[in-house]
C-alpha positions in Angstrom: 0.1 0.0 -0.1 1.1 3.7 -0.9 1.9 6.0 2.3 -0.7 8.9 2.4 -4.6 8.7 2.2 -6.3 6.2 0.6 -8.0 7.0 -3.1 -10.6 5.5 -5.4 -8.0 5.1 -7.5 -5.9 3.2 -5.3 -9.0 0.8 -4.8 -9.3 0.4 -8.3 -5.9 -0.7 -9.0 -5.3 -3.0 -6.1 -8.7 -4.9 -6.9 -8.0 -4.6 -10.5 -11.5 -2.9 -11.6 -12.4 0.5 -12.5 -12.8 3.7 -10.4 -16.2 4.3 -11.5 -17.0 0.9 -10.6 -15.6 1.4 -7.0 -17.3 4.6 -6.4 -20.5 3.1 -7.5 -19.9 0.2 -5.0 -19.1 2.4 -2.1 -22.5 4.2 -2.9 -24.1 0.8 -2.7 -25.6 1.4 -6.0 -27.6 -1.7 -7.1 -26.2 -1.6 -10.6 -23.3 -3.3 -9.3 -23.0 -6.7 -8.1 -23.7 -7.4 -4.3 -20.3 -9.4 -4.4 -18.1 -6.5 -6.0 -20.2 -4.2 -3.5 -18.8 -6.3 -0.5 -15.3 -6.5 -2.0 -15.2 -3.0 -2.3 -16.7 -1.7 0.9 -14.6 -4.5 3.0 -11.4 -3.3 1.3 -12.4 0.2 2.0 -13.1 -0.5 5.7 -9.8 -2.5 6.1 -7.7 0.1 5.1 -9.9 2.9 6.2 -10.8 5.0 3.6 -12.2 8.2 3.6 -13.9 10.2 1.0 -12.1 13.2 -0.1 -14.6 16.3 0.8 -12.8 18.9 -0.9 -12.6 16.9 -4.2 -16.3 16.1 -3.9 -16.9 19.6 -3.8 -15.4 20.5 -6.8 -18.1 18.3 -8.5 -20.9 18.8 -6.8 -20.5 22.5 -5.5 -21.2 21.4 -2.0 -19.2 20.1 0.8 -20.7 18.7 4.5 -17.9 21.3 5.7 -19.4 23.9 8.4 -17.1 26.9 9.3 -17.1 28.7 12.7 -15.4 31.7 13.5 -15.0 32.8 17.3 -13.0 35.5 18.8 -11.1 33.5 21.4 -10.9 29.2 21.7 -9.5 29.4 25.1 -12.6 30.9 26.6 -15.4 28.6 28.6 -18.2 30.5 26.5 -17.1 29.8 23.0 -15.8 26.0 24.0 -19.3 25.3 25.1 -21.0 26.4 22.2 -18.5 24.7 19.9 -19.1 21.4 22.0 -22.8 22.1 21.3 -22.2 22.8 17.5 -20.2 19.7 16.6 -22.6 17.7 18.5 -25.6 18.7 16.2 -23.2 18.2 13.3 -21.9 14.9 14.0 -25.3 13.5 14.4 -26.2 15.1 10.5 -22.9 13.7 9.2 -21.6 17.3 9.1 -17.8 18.3 9.8 -16.9 21.2 11.5 -13.8 24.0 10.8 -12.8 26.0 13.5 -11.3 29.5 13.0 -9.9 32.0 15.8 -10.2 35.7 15.0 -8.4 36.6 18.2 -10.2 39.5 18.5 -8.5 41.1 15.3 -10.9 42.4 12.5 -7.9 41.7 10.0 -7.9 38.3 11.1 -11.4 37.8 10.7 -11.4 38.8 7.4 -8.8 36.2 6.9 -11.0 33.7 8.4 -13.8 34.1 6.0 -11.7 34.1 2.7 -10.1 30.5 4.1 -13.5 29.1 4.8 -14.7 30.5 1.2 -11.8 28.7 -0.6 -12.7 25.3 1.4 -15.9 25.6 0.0 -17.8 25.5 3.3 -21.5 25.1 3.0 -22.4 27.6 6.0 -20.6 30.2 8.5 -21.1 30.6 12.1 -19.7 33.8 13.5 -19.3 35.6 16.8 -17.6 39.0 15.8 -14.2 40.0 17.2 -14.3 43.3 19.7 -12.7 45.1 16.8 -14.6 44.7 14.0 -17.0 47.5 13.1 -17.2 46.9 9.1 -19.2 44.2 7.5 -18.2 43.8 3.9 -16.5 40.5 4.7 -19.4 39.0 6.2 -21.2 40.1 2.7 -18.8 38.4 0.6 -20.1 35.2 2.2 -24.0 35.9 1.3 -22.3 37.1 -2.3 -20.6 33.4 -2.5 -24.1 31.9 -1.4 -23.1 30.8 1.5 -25.5 31.0 4.6 -24.3 32.8 7.7 -25.4 32.5 10.9 -24.4 34.8 13.9 -23.9 33.9 17.5 -23.4 35.7 21.2 -21.8 38.9 19.2 -24.1 39.5 16.7 -24.0 41.7 13.7 -27.1 43.9 12.7 -25.7 45.2 9.4 -26.1 41.8 7.7 -29.7 39.9 7.2 -29.0 36.7 8.6 -30.3 34.4 11.4 -29.2 34.9 15.1 -28.8 32.7 17.9 -28.2 35.1 21.3 -28.4 34.7 25.2 -31.0 36.5 26.9 -28.5 39.3 27.8 -30.7 41.9 28.5 -33.0 40.1 31.0 -29.9 38.1 32.5 -28.2 41.7 33.1 -31.5 42.8 34.6 -32.1 39.7 36.8 -28.5 40.0 38.2 -28.8 43.7 39.1 -32.3 43.4 40.6 -30.9 40.4 42.8 -28.3 42.7 44.1 -30.8 45.3 44.8 -32.8 43.0 46.7 -29.8 42.5 49.0 -29.4 45.7 49.9 -27.3 47.6 47.1 -27.7 50.8 45.9 -24.3 52.0 44.1 -23.9 49.6 41.6 -21.4 49.9 39.2 -21.2 48.2 35.3 -18.0 47.1 33.9 -19.0 46.5 30.1 -17.3 45.4 26.8 -17.0 48.3 24.0 -20.1 49.7 23.6 -20.5 49.3 19.6 -21.4 45.5 20.1 -24.7 44.7 20.3 -24.1 42.5 23.5 -22.9 45.3 25.4 -25.8 47.5 24.1 -28.1 44.6 25.7 -26.8 44.4 28.7 -26.1 47.9 29.8 -29.9 48.4 28.8 -31.1 45.5 31.2 -28.3 47.1 33.9 -30.2 50.9 33.5 -33.7 49.2 33.6 -33.1 47.4 37.0 -31.7 50.9 38.5 -35.0 52.6 37.1 -37.3 50.1 38.4 -35.9 50.6 41.8 -35.8 54.6 41.3 -31.7 54.2 41.9 -29.7 57.0 40.3 -28.3 56.5 37.1 -24.4 57.6 37.6 -22.2 57.6 34.4 -19.4 57.7 36.8 -20.3 54.3 37.9 -19.8 52.5 34.2 -16.5 51.5 32.7 -15.6 49.8 29.8 -13.6 46.7 31.0 -14.2 43.1 29.9 -10.9 41.1 30.8 -9.5 40.3 34.4 -6.7 43.0 33.9 -9.0 45.7 33.1 -11.7 44.4 35.7 -8.7 44.9 38.3 -7.6 48.3 37.0 -10.6 50.0 36.6 -11.9 48.7 40.0 -8.9 50.1 42.0 -9.8 53.1 40.3 -13.6 53.0 41.2 -13.7 51.9 44.6 -10.8 54.2 45.9 -13.3 57.3 45.0 -15.0 59.5 47.6 -18.4 57.8 46.4 -17.4 54.0 45.8 -19.7 51.5 44.8 -21.3 48.8 46.8 -21.6 46.6 43.9 -20.4 45.6 40.5 -22.0 44.0 37.6 -19.6 43.2 35.1 -19.3 41.7 31.8 -17.8 38.2 32.3 -16.3 35.9 35.0 -12.5 37.0 34.3 -13.8 40.7 34.8 -15.6 39.8 38.2 -12.4 37.8 39.2 -10.2 40.9 38.5 -12.9 43.2 40.5 -12.3 40.8 43.3 -9.0 40.5 43.3 -8.9 44.4 43.8 -11.3 44.6 46.4 -9.3 41.9 48.4 -6.2 44.1 48.3 -8.1 47.2 49.2 -9.3 45.4 52.3 -13.1 45.2 51.3 -15.4 42.4 52.5 -17.1 40.4 50.1 -20.2 40.7 50.0 -20.5 42.6 53.3 -18.8 45.5 51.7 -18.8 44.9 47.9 -21.1 42.8 45.8 -19.7 41.2 42.8 -21.5 39.3 39.6 -20.3 37.6 36.9 -21.6 36.7 33.7 -21.4 33.2 32.0 -20.8 30.9 34.7 -17.2 29.7 33.4 -15.2 27.3 35.4 -13.2 30.6 37.1 -16.3 31.5 38.7 -16.0 28.2 41.0 -11.9 28.7 41.3 -12.1 32.2 42.9 -12.3 32.7 46.7 -15.0 33.5 47.3 -16.6 32.0 44.6 -18.5 33.9 42.4 -22.4 34.6 41.7 -23.1 34.7 38.0 -25.4 34.3 35.1 -25.2 30.6 33.3 -25.7 31.5 29.2 -25.9 27.8 28.7 -23.3 28.0 26.0 -23.9 24.4 24.9 -27.6 25.1 24.1 -26.6 28.1 22.0 -24.3 26.1 19.9 -27.0 23.4 19.5 -29.6 25.9 18.1 -27.0 27.8 16.3 -26.2 24.5 14.4 -30.0 23.1 14.0 -30.7 26.8 12.5 -27.8 26.1 10.2 -28.8 22.7 9.3 -32.3 24.0 8.3 -30.8 26.6 5.9 -28.6 24.2 4.4 -30.8 21.7 3.5 -33.8 23.6 3.1 -32.4 26.6 0.8 -35.9 27.3 -0.6 -36.7 28.7 2.8 -35.7 32.4 3.2 -37.4 33.5 6.4 -35.4 34.8 8.9 -35.3 33.3 12.6 -33.7 34.5 15.7 -33.2 32.5 18.6 -33.5 33.6 22.4 -31.5 31.2 25.3 -32.6 31.9 28.8 -30.1 32.7 31.2 -30.1 31.2 34.7 -29.0 33.0 38.1 -26.4 31.3 40.5 -26.4 32.9 43.6 -22.8 32.1 45.3 -20.4 33.9 47.9 -20.0 37.0 46.2 -23.4 38.3 47.0 -25.4 38.6 50.2 -28.3 36.3 50.6 -31.8 37.5 50.0 -33.9 38.6 52.9 -36.1 36.1 54.3 -39.6 36.6 52.4 -37.9 38.1 49.2 -37.7 36.2 46.1 -35.4 36.4 43.0 -38.3 37.2 40.7 
């Protein structure tokens, strides 16, 4: 046997039959005798023959490969999303190619061009933080490749979308802290050009308004990493009117805030409450453990992939669908307990 992937031509040569006969036998074509079909299929199984998806696409103009672009692979949320996507794809005999934009708009553009060249049959995308132009996404649709956005969505392209309920999740978390007695709550966000940031900020603001608490712009910062969470928290906690609670964009930011409060000798949650978002592994590794909102990333991934397969397999259906995945509040040790008789909702 030769080195490298086994091809149809290799099988045909070894069995002394034509490549077309091998191809039809592998597809269990009844025009080929049962004896020959069994001979070819047994040979293919023994030597682990795998069809060449790219070569097949050149003939059919279609692959069973779906591209996914995420901002960061080493992230609990996105790894959970990918797990959900791959589970659904594998059940339907589709394959997934994953690209990482590394929060870089230019790299995201290269990711898109790579997937177009790979002849993927669909692309699932979560925007990088630095993306403000959408021409590269339009290239996908211009090439007849369906696009679905998840988590960090693009409003400039008409497409299906799957997101966690960022507005309600943030509203619920802030409301919870208000019910435990917090009155001056800071909000640390990702860049506000992102739709996810706008939705979470609106949830934060509406919770304050519901309970007639003042909206103070000095309590709002752009901080969506552990380092920025720490730096901005150190600044704001040393101000004359320091906050008594924080609503963080994610658990990494919340963990940075927690480090700052401990360095300043403030008691958590008695003097400062902290709420994260995503229920990542880090939320249970901190001391004390973080209260957080679970985004159910696997559900986000599963739903996004199901929508994509619907679009691929029913191209005549051009209706747009949006899916909202409900979040769940997880109260741990960085927030006070609700008073007796007070419920979360």
